[in-house]
C-alpha positions in Angstrom: -51.1 -8.8 -24.2 -50.6 -9.5 -20.5 -47.9 -12.0 -21.4 -46.1 -9.4 -23.5 -46.2 -6.9 -20.6 -44.8 -9.5 -18.2 -42.0 -10.4 -20.6 -41.2 -6.7 -21.1 -41.1 -6.1 -17.3 -38.8 -9.1 -16.8 -36.5 -7.8 -19.6 -36.5 -4.3 -18.2 -35.6 -5.7 -14.7 -32.8 -7.7 -16.2 -31.4 -4.7 -18.0 -31.6 -2.6 -14.9 -29.8 -5.3 -12.9 -27.0 -5.6 -15.5 -26.5 -1.8 -15.6 -26.5 -1.5 -11.8 -24.1 -4.4 -11.4 -21.8 -3.0 -14.1 -21.8 0.4 -12.5 -21.1 -1.1 -9.1 -18.1 -3.0 -10.5 -16.8 0.1 -12.2 -17.2 2.1 -9.0 -15.3 -0.5 -7.0 -12.5 -0.7 -9.5 -12.2 3.1 -9.5 -12.0 3.2 -5.7 -9.3 0.6 -5.8 -7.3 2.7 -8.3 -7.8 5.7 -6.1 -6.6 3.7 -3.1 -3.4 2.6 -4.9 -2.8 6.3 -6.0 -3.1 7.4 -2.3 -0.7 4.6 -1.3 1.8 5.7 -4.0 1.5 9.3 -2.7 2.4 8.3 0.8 5.3 6.1 -0.5 6.6 9.1 -2.5 6.5 11.3 0.7 8.5 8.6 2.5 11.0 8.5 -0.4 11.4 12.3 -0.2 11.9 12.2 3.5 14.6 9.5 3.5 17.5 11.6 2.0 16.9 14.3 4.7 17.0 11.6 7.4 20.2 10.1 5.9 21.9 13.5 5.7 21.0 14.3 9.3 22.5 10.9 10.5 25.5 11.3 8.2 26.5 14.5 10.2 26.8 12.4 13.4 27.8 9.0 12.1 30.3 9.6 9.3 32.0 6.2 9.8 28.7 4.3 9.3 28.8 4.8 5.5 27.6 1.3 4.7 24.3 1.6 6.6 23.6 5.0 5.0 24.4 3.6 1.6 22.1 0.7 2.1 19.2 3.0 3.0 19.7 5.1 -0.1 20.1 2.0 -2.3 16.9 0.5 -0.9 15.1 3.7 -1.4 16.2 4.0 -5.0 15.2 0.3 -5.6 11.8 0.8 -4.1 11.2 3.9 -6.2 12.0 2.0 -9.5 10.2 -1.3 -8.7 6.8 -2.2 -10.0 4.2 -5.0 -9.2 5.3 -7.9 -7.0 8.9 -6.6 -6.9 7.7 -3.4 -5.3 6.5 -5.2 -2.2 9.9 -6.9 -1.8 11.7 -3.6 -2.4 9.5 -1.8 0.2 10.3 -4.6 2.7 14.0 -4.1 2.1 13.6 -0.3 2.6 11.7 -0.8 5.9 14.5 -3.1 7.1 17.2 -0.6 6.2 15.3 2.2 8.0 15.1 0.0 11.1 18.9 -0.4 10.9 19.3 3.3 10.5 17.2 4.0 13.7 19.2 1.3 15.5 22.4 3.1 14.5 21.0 6.3 15.9 20.7 4.6 19.3 24.5 4.6 19.4 24.7 8.4 19.1 23.2 10.3 22.0 23.7 13.6 20.4 21.9 12.5 17.3 19.0 11.1 19.4 18.7 14.5 21.0 18.9 16.5 17.7 15.6 18.3 17.1 15.9 17.9 13.3 16.4 14.2 13.6 13.5 13.8 16.1 11.2 15.8 13.8 12.2 13.6 10.7 11.7 10.5 12.8 8.2 11.7 13.9 7.3 12.5 10.3 8.4 9.1 9.2 6.3 7.5 11.9 3.3 9.4 10.8 3.9 8.4 7.2 4.3 4.7 8.1 0.9 4.9 9.9 -0.6 6.6 6.8 0.9 3.9 4.6 -0.6 1.2 6.8 -4.0 2.8 6.7 -3.8 3.2 2.9 -3.0 -0.5 2.6 -5.9 -1.5 4.8 -8.3 0.7 2.8 -7.1 -0.8 -0.5 -7.4 -4.4 0.9 -11.0 -3.6 2.0 -11.8 -2.4 -1.5 -10.1 -5.5 -3.0 -12.2 -7.7 -0.8 -15.4 -6.0 -2.0 -14.3 -6.3 -5.6 -13.3 -10.0 -5.2 -16.7 -10.7 -3.6 -18.5 -9.1 -6.5 -16.4 -11.0 -9.0 -16.9 -14.3 -7.3 -20.5 -14.2 -6.0 -23.5 -15.2 -8.1 -25.2 -13.5 -10.0 -22.8 -10.5 -10.2 -20.0 -12.9 -11.2 -21.8 -13.4 -14.6 -21.7 -9.6 -15.2 -18.1 -9.5 -14.1 -17.1 -12.2 -16.5 -19.0 -10.7 -19.4 -17.3 -7.4 -18.9 -13.9 -8.9 -18.0 -13.6 -7.7 -14.4 -11.0 -9.7 -12.5 -10.0 -10.3 -8.9 -7.7 -7.8 -7.2 -4.5 -8.9 -5.4 -4.2 -8.0 -1.7 -1.3 -6.1 -0.3 0.1 -8.6 2.2 2.7 -8.4 5.0 6.2 -9.6 4.2 7.7 -12.7 5.8 9.8 -10.4 8.0 6.7 -8.6 9.2 5.0 -11.9 10.0 7.8 -13.2 12.1 7.3 -13.0 15.8 9.8 -10.6 17.4 12.1 -12.1 19.9 12.2 -10.4 23.3 15.2 -11.1 25.4 15.8 -9.7 28.9 
């Protein structure tokens, strides 16, 4: 009888461990999906802000049509892209926005325009929010990847088909060291 009780206690402990591990994996996966949703919301805010920014610049820099067109094209491409292509499209959009702000440096009236300054401030806040959302997602991805890879939770993860999450990484352009010339 004592042997039967020991076996039942061991089985009960194993069942409790499996349930707890499964629930932990599900919770981590759900937090990752939430983090990606928040990142998408920030990106959509940026997409919505860009046409206003372009229209403001267009009023001051009418002969700079190619820069403005590049920004809008990059925005549209980023909005349409999915998966790995999305990262490349977001990098292109960031590059075109940098060229737009560089263009603004040539127009003192534009740099002093309150509407432009407000849009530029809003974009800076959004970029900071996007960075924070990427960091949050990567932290959750690390937690999930640890659970999927470490024993004994890796057994539960493989039984229930939980997989590693990809990290959101910096682009090659962002990794390059900026050149400072005096």
